[in-house]
C-alpha positions as CSV (number, residue, x, y, z in Angstrom):
1,M,-5.0,-3.3,-0.4
2,S,-5.5,-5.4,2.4
3,Q,-6.2,-8.9,2.6
4,E,-9.5,-8.5,3.1
5,N,-9.5,-6.7,-0.5
6,L,-7.3,-9.6,-2.2
7,P,-9.6,-11.3,-4.8
8,E,-11.0,-15.0,-3.0
9,D,-9.6,-16.9,-5.9
10,L,-5.9,-15.9,-5.6
11,I,-6.1,-15.8,-1.8
12,R,-7.1,-20.0,-1.9
13,F,-4.5,-20.3,-4.9
14,I,-2.2,-18.6,-2.8
15,H,-2.9,-21.5,0.6
16,T,-3.5,-24.3,-2.1
17,S,0.0,-24.1,-4.4
18,I,2.2,-21.6,-2.9
19,S,4.0,-23.1,0.3
20,G,5.9,-20.8,1.3
21,I,8.1,-16.8,0.2
22,P,10.5,-18.6,-1.3
23,Y,8.7,-21.0,-3.4
24,L,7.1,-18.0,-4.8
25,E,10.0,-16.1,-5.5
26,A,11.4,-18.7,-7.0
27,L,8.2,-18.8,-9.3
28,L,8.2,-15.5,-10.2
29,L,11.9,-15.6,-10.9
30,L,11.5,-17.9,-13.6
31,R,8.3,-16.1,-14.7
32,T,10.5,-13.1,-15.5
33,E,12.2,-15.0,-18.9
34,P,9.7,-17.5,-19.5
35,G,12.2,-18.9,-22.0
36,R,15.1,-19.0,-20.0
37,A,16.4,-22.6,-18.8
38,W,17.4,-21.8,-15.3
39,S,20.1,-23.1,-13.8
40,V,19.6,-24.1,-10.1
41,E,23.1,-22.1,-9.5
42,A,21.8,-19.3,-11.6
43,V,18.1,-19.4,-9.0
44,C,20.9,-19.8,-6.0
45,H,22.9,-16.6,-6.9
46,R,19.3,-14.7,-7.3
47,L,17.7,-15.5,-4.4
48,Y,20.7,-16.1,-2.2
49,L,19.5,-19.7,-1.5
50,P,21.4,-23.0,-1.3
51,P,21.6,-25.3,-4.2
52,T,19.7,-27.9,-2.2
53,V,17.1,-25.7,-1.1
54,V,16.6,-24.1,-4.9
55,S,16.9,-27.7,-6.6
56,E,13.7,-29.0,-4.0
57,L,11.9,-25.8,-4.9
58,L,12.7,-26.0,-8.7
59,N,11.4,-29.9,-8.7
60,S,8.3,-28.8,-6.8
61,L,7.3,-26.4,-9.0
62,C,7.6,-29.0,-11.9
63,A,5.4,-30.9,-10.1
64,S,2.8,-28.4,-9.4
65,G,2.5,-27.7,-13.4
66,M,4.3,-24.4,-13.0
67,A,7.7,-25.2,-14.7
68,V,9.1,-28.2,-16.9
69,E,12.7,-29.6,-16.2
70,E,14.3,-28.3,-19.5
71,G,18.0,-30.3,-20.0
72,P,20.3,-29.3,-17.1
73,G,17.4,-26.1,-16.3
74,F,14.1,-25.0,-15.6
75,R,11.6,-23.2,-17.6
76,Y,8.8,-21.0,-16.5
77,E,5.6,-23.0,-18.1
78,P,2.2,-23.2,-16.3
79,Q,0.3,-26.7,-17.4
80,S,-2.6,-24.3,-18.5
81,E,-3.8,-20.5,-19.2
82,Q,-6.3,-20.8,-16.5
83,L,-2.7,-21.6,-13.8
84,R,-1.0,-18.7,-16.2
85,H,-3.5,-16.3,-15.8
86,L,-3.7,-16.7,-11.5
87,I,0.5,-16.6,-12.0
88,D,-0.3,-13.3,-13.7
89,R,-2.4,-11.7,-11.0
90,L,-0.4,-12.9,-8.3
91,A,3.5,-11.5,-9.7
92,E,1.1,-8.2,-10.4
93,C,-0.6,-8.0,-6.7
94,Y,2.7,-9.0,-4.9
95,R,4.5,-5.8,-7.0
96,H,2.0,-3.6,-5.5
97,N,1.2,-5.6,-2.1
98,L,4.0,-7.0,-1.4
99,I,3.2,-6.9,2.9
100,E,-0.3,-8.7,2.1
101,I,0.2,-11.2,-0.5
102,T,3.2,-12.3,2.2
103,R,0.8,-11.8,5.3
104,V,-1.6,-14.6,3.2
105,V,1.2,-16.6,2.3
106,H,2.5,-17.1,5.3
107,S,-1.1,-17.6,7.3
108,G,-1.6,-20.4,4.5
109,A,2.0,-22.2,5.2
110,G,1.4,-22.3,9.2
111,S,-2.2,-24.0,8.7
112,K,-0.5,-26.5,6.4
113,A,2.1,-27.2,8.9
114,Q,-0.4,-27.2,11.8
115,I,-2.4,-30.0,10.1
116,F,0.9,-31.9,9.1
117,A,1.4,-31.4,12.8
118,N,-2.5,-32.8,14.0
119,A,-2.0,-35.9,11.5
120,F,0.9,-36.8,14.5
121,K,-0.6,-36.4,17.5
122,W,-1.4,-39.3,19.3
123,K,-4.6,-40.2,19.7
124,R,-6.2,-41.0,23.1
125,D,-8.0,-44.5,23.7
126,P,-11.5,-43.3,24.5
């Protein structure tokens, strides 16, 4: 399946909601055991990322409505059934189309970075 064959709503979801591969990997990791409250250390161990990065990722997942903070950990908890369904579809596509999903994530991250950079461009006076 190529990017052209990925469902449009899934591509849109990736572009608007997935900031990068580490974010996606953290989301999918929490999803593997939805009842578990994952500690920052446990996620660090599984994703080979430093605690500061993992903490930021997990807090971002909470802010996005994809996870909740529970005691000292973070648990997968999409705020709606529609969001849960999109994440389920994304997980399935990622398992079978890793390269294409990765390309979509990177293409979205690049355009977000460009939009951010453009906000700081100096404008010439007319």
